[in-house]
C-alpha positions in Angstrom: -0.2 0.1 0.0 0.8 3.3 -0.6 -0.3 4.7 2.3 2.3 2.5 4.4 5.8 3.7 2.7 5.6 7.5 4.3 8.9 8.9 4.6 7.0 12.1 6.3 7.4 13.2 10.2 3.6 13.3 9.7 2.3 11.0 11.5 4.6 11.7 14.1 3.7 15.2 14.9 0.0 15.3 13.1 -2.4 16.3 16.0 -5.6 15.5 16.3 -8.5 18.6 15.5 -11.1 16.4 18.0 -9.9 19.2 21.0 -10.7 22.4 19.0 -13.9 20.8 17.6 -14.9 19.3 21.4 -15.2 23.2 22.4 -16.5 24.4 20.0 -19.5 21.8 20.1 -19.9 22.9 24.0 -20.0 26.4 23.6 -23.1 25.9 20.5 -24.5 23.3 23.0 -24.5 25.8 25.8 -25.9 29.3 24.2 -27.7 26.9 21.9 -30.0 25.9 25.4 -29.6 29.9 26.3 -30.8 30.6 23.3 -34.1 27.3 23.2 -35.3 29.5 26.1 -34.8 33.0 25.8 -36.8 32.6 22.9 -39.4 30.3 24.3 -39.5 32.1 27.0 -40.0 35.8 24.6 -43.0 33.3 23.1 -44.6 32.6 26.0 -44.8 36.2 26.8 -45.8 37.9 23.8 -47.0 35.2 22.4 -45.5 35.6 18.5 -44.9 32.7 16.9 -41.5 33.9 15.2 -39.7 33.4 18.5 -41.3 29.8 19.4 -39.7 29.1 15.6 -36.7 30.6 16.8 -36.4 28.8 20.0 -37.3 25.5 17.6 -34.3 26.3 15.3 -31.9 27.5 18.7 -33.1 23.8 20.7 -31.6 22.5 16.8 -28.8 23.9 17.1 -28.1 22.1 20.7 -29.2 18.7 19.7 -26.6 18.8 16.7 -23.8 19.6 18.9 -24.5 17.0 21.4 -25.0 15.0 18.7 -21.2 15.9 18.1 -20.1 15.9 21.1 -21.2 12.3 21.1 -19.6 11.2 18.3 -16.5 13.0 19.7 -16.5 11.0 22.7 -17.1 7.3 20.9 -13.6 8.7 18.9 -11.7 9.8 21.7 -12.3 6.5 23.5 -12.0 3.8 20.6 -8.7 5.8 19.1 
């Protein structure tokens, strides 16, 4: 195989991007949850449906971030 005969130092000095990805996902999760709560409370107080849709979008961001954190955790424990 051509990938096994590498002469460079890449495998020795390569760094995984999972740490940065984990930090970004944590930030997205926290901000998504906070935005969901804010927009939900705003929707309840004003009765306008646009705030409810904003809460749904923020909740979707939080769910995607949580799934990404689960994937990162699995990759770190496996490899």
